[in-house]
N, C-alpha and C positions, 0 to 999 in steps of 0.2 A: 504493500500500500504506500509506504513512504517513497519507494522508488518511482511508483506511478505518479505520485503527487509532484515529485521533482521533475518528471518528464513533462507534465502539464505546465509547470511554471516555466520550463525552458521554452516550450512552444509559444508562450505568450510574448517572448522577445525573439521569436524566429527560430527556435530550436538550436540556438548556439550553445556550445559548451566550451569552457576554458580548461586548459591544462597548464601547469606551471612546473618548470624544472627549478628546483631550489633545495634548500636545506629545510626539511619539514618543521623543525623546531624554531626556525628563525622568524623574528617579528616581521620581516619583509613579506614572507609567505602568508603569515597570519593577517596582516593588513590588506594584502591583495585579495585574499579569500573573503574577507569581510566585505570588501567593495563589490566583489562578484555577487555575493548573496544579497547585498542591499539592492542590486540591480534586478532582483527577481529571478536569478539564475541559481542552479544548484552549485554547491561549492566546487571549485576547480579540482581536477584530478592532480595530485601532487606526485611528481616523479623526482626521487631524491638524487641529488648530484652524486652521492656515493655509489648508487646503483648504476648511474650512467657511466661513471668513470671505470667501474669494475667491468662492465659489459662492453665498453667501447661505443656506447650509443643507446638509443631507445626509439621505439616506434609510437606513432600517434595516429588516431583515427582521422579520417578525411574531414570530419566536421569539427574537429577541435581547433580552437585558437590557442596557439602555444606561446606562452611567455617564458622567457629565461630570466631568472633572478640571480643575484650574486651568490657565488659559491663560498663566500667568506664566512668567518666566525664559526667554523666547524673544524675541529682538530683533525678528524679522520679524513675529511675532504682535502684539507690543506696538505696532509701527508701524501695522499694519492696524487695531488697536483705537483707538489714541489719535491717530494721525497724527503722532507725534513721532519724529524721527530718532534722538534720544538717549534711551535707555531710563532714564537716571538723572534725567531731568526729571520734576518733580512735576506740572506742569500737564497737562490733557487728560483728567481722570477723568470729566467729564460726557460727552465723546464716547466714552470707553471704555464707559460704561454703555449709551449709546444703541446703539452698534454691537453689543455683546455681546447685549443683550436682543433686538435684531432678529435676530441669528443664531440665538438659541434658538427663536424663532418659526418659523425655517426648518428645524428638525429634524423629520423625518417618520418615522412607523412605530416599531416596536419597543415594548418596555415600559420606560418611563423610571424610573430610580431617583432622579432629581432633577427636580422639577416646575418648568417655566419660570415659573409664577406665583409659586411660593415663592422662586425665585432672584431674580426681579425685586424682591421685598421685601427679601431678605437683602442684596442689593447696594446698597440705599439705606438708610442708617442712620436717616434721619428716619422713613421708613415702618416699618422694622423696630422701632424704639423704640416707635412708636405701637401696633403690633400687640402687642408684649410688655406694654406698660402696660395696654392694654385687656383683656388676659387675666389681669391680676393678678400678673404676674411682677414681682418687685422690680427696679427699674431706677433709675439716677440721674435726678434731675429734669432735664427738658429743656424750654426754651421754644421749641424748633424742631421738636418732634415732631409728625408728622401733616400731613395735606394742607392744613389751614387755618392752620398756624403761619406767622409772619412770615418773609419771606426775609431772609437776612443778606447785605447788599450790600457790606460792608466792615468795617473796624475800628471806625468810628464806631457802626455798628449793634451790634457786639459790646459795646462800652463801654456803650451805652444799655441793652442787655438785662442786662448784669451789674449795673447800678444798679437797674433795675426789679425784677429777681428776686433781688436781694441775693445775688449769687454772686461774692464776691471771688476765688474760685478755681474755675476751670472748664477743661474740655477743649474745644478747637476742633478739629473733625475734618472732613475732606473727606466729603461725603455718600456718595461712591462710592469712598472710599479703602480700602486694605488694607495690611497689614504695617507699620502706623504711618506710612505715607506721608502727609505733610501734616498730621500731628497736632501740636498745640501744647498743652502744659500751661501755662496762664496763671495767674499769681497776682499780686495787687496788695497794696499796703501803704500806710501813711500817707504823706502828702507827695506823692502822685501816683506813687509808685514802682510799677513793673511789671516782671515777669520772665516770659519764655517759654522753656520747655524743649522742644526739638524735634530731630528728625533732619534738618530742612530747612536747607539751606545757601543763604544769600542771596548771589548773585554780585554783583559791582560793577555789572553792567549791568541788575540787577533780575530776572534769571532765577532760578528756584528748582530746586535739585537735591537728590535724596535722598542722604544721607550715611550711612556706617556708624558714625559717631560722633555723640554727643549734643552739640548746641549750646545755649548759654544766652545769650539776648539780654536786655539790660536797657535798651536805647535804644528808647523807645516808637515813634520814627519808623521804625526798622527792623522792629519787630514789626508796625506798621501796614502797612508795605510788603508784608510776607509775606501778611498776611491779605487785603489788598486784591487781591493777585494771585491768591490762591486762590478768592476769593469767586465769580467767574463760574462756577466748576465746581460750586458748591453747598456750603454749610457746615451743619454740625450742631453744636450746643452742648450740653454736659452738665455738671452740677454735679460738681466734683471731690470724690469721697468719700475720706476718710482710710482708707487700707488697712492691713490687718494687716501685721506684719513677721515676718521669720524671719532670725535672726542679724544683726539690724541693717539688713536690706535689705527694701524694699517687696516684698510678695508677692501674687501672684494665681494663679489656676489656669486651665489649659486642660482642659476636660472634653469628651471625645468621647461623643456620644450616638448609638447605632445602633439603629434600629427601636424608638425610644422608651426605650431603656435606657442609662443611663450606664455605659460599658464601660471607658474608659481615662481616666486623669487624670495631669497633671503639674503640679507647682508651678513657677512662674517667679518669680525674684527679681531685683531690680535696684537699683542705687544711685541711679537716677533714677525719675521717675514712669512711664517707658516700660520695661517689663520684657521686651520682645521679645528673643528669643535672638540675633537677628542684630545687635542694638544693644548687645550686651554683657551682656544678661541671662543668668542661669545657672539651671539646673535646681535646684530646692530639694528638700527632704526631705518626701515625701508622707506618710510615717508620722508625722513630727513635726507636720504640718499637721492630720492626723486627730486626733492626741492633743490638740492645742491646741483644736480644735473641741469635743471631748468634755469637756475640762477646763473649758471655759467654760459647760458645762451644756447645750449644743446637741447635736444628733445628727448624725453624719456622713451618715446616710441622708437626712436632711432637706436637707443641703447639696447632695448629689447630686440630690435631688428638685427643687430649684430649676432645675437644668440640664435635667432631664427635662421640667419644666413649660414651659421656654422652647422646647425642641425640639418639644413637642406643638403649638406654634403653626404648625408646618410639617410636617403629617403625611404629605404626599405626597413628602417628601424623606427618603431612607433614613438619611442620616448628616449631622450638623452638629457643629461644634466650638464650644463655649460658653466665652466668657471670663468667669470668675466673679471678682468682686471681694469678698474677705472683708473685713469691717469690722474696725477696730481691736478687738482682743480676741477675734476669731475667732467671735463668737457669731452674727453675722448676715452675710448676703452679698447682693450684687446682681449682676445680669447686665450686663456692660459691652457685649458684642457677641455676636452669633451668626454664625458663619462657615460659608459653604457648603463651603469647602475647608480645614477646620481639622483634618484627620486625619493630617497628616504628622508622625508621632512614631515614627521608625524604631526598631525593636527593643523598643518598649514593649509589654508584654503586659497582658491584661485584669485589671481589679480583682477581688479576691476576691468571690465571690458574684454576679458579673455574668453568668456564663455564657460569658464570653470568656477565662477563665483559660488561659494558654498560647498565646493567639492575639494577633497584632498587629492594628492597626486595620483593615488590608486584609483579612486572613483573616476577621475578624469580620464585615465587610460582605459578603463573599462568602457566608458561612454564612447570614447574615440574609436576603440576597437570594434564596437558594435555598429558604429556608423560607417567605418571603413570596410568592414567585412560582414554586411548584413546577410542573414540566411533567409532565403525565400520561404514563405509559409507553405505548409503542406497544401496540396491542391484541394483537399476536402475540408479545409478549415480556414477561418479568417484570423488574421493577426489582430489581437485585441489591445496591444500596447505598442507604444513607440519609444525606443530608448532615448534618453536625454542625449542630445548631440551638441558638440562644441560649436559655438557660433563661428 
């Protein structure tokens, strides 16, 4: 009886069913499932990343809309992806990328809301930067962008590229990193002085660990040791752009773009160059940011438009999270990164005029998916409801 009731509810919105590849215990999956049920649909079928990785793939029914969610925050999944027993270790991101993209190629059937070719680019900062730059999206300059860029084999190469491209301040990033893992904000000064700000903790035995607090290294030998250890996983370098500030703290924005429309945004502020909330960053004042943009003579719509322009580079993926770097004075902005799983903003509802007012990021994606992939009603029955669609 319960299954029959769920089938009837599904037919009310066209017979659509969702499936999600994720870690079943994760709040991302829970929040998405809640949004699906709120749309009058049965709960999505959850396919565990651990099962996908062990089997080398998974199959989906023709009528399923398949969402991929983050494989993070699960020790066993991390071990399968990176081969590391300690999830706090930094090393192993190249293996993570190779294992994940191989698993993506093993997914069969269904209608995908995240395209594997898009994800392969999004999970490689060098490729992603090149795609964005080629599309005219404003991005920080990078000497490591694209397939023909020089490989960075260690600190000596970083130093050489800094001199060659006149970059006394730059970010060193893992090509396949996320959540600021392995990111160093490096700045140099006269007399050979150098400082690196990072969440990486260098252990006495040379191993690298992700820390929840910011570390500042001024001994170039220790900085070199970190970079040399990270280099085999692949490194991406970007010019450090001076960012706008809010209440004396560096500020940037995470903007969620769903079906090509900027729908949700949050300001992140920090006392260091890394504004990630898990590293001590705080949510800033979005209204104040918008007012600062308009006071500079720029238009808020154009700021959001930069994020939509970045998302348009990945048209086969329903949702991305764009990290936007507003320049000092708030008049201009550049895209720092585009994140495949950048939608975890619990409780945040849509921007005015976005069509997602009153909806969180997950409800917005469910509505957009139903609009983009409607299922025709059965020939012997009438559709009794119309899913909420983004304007």
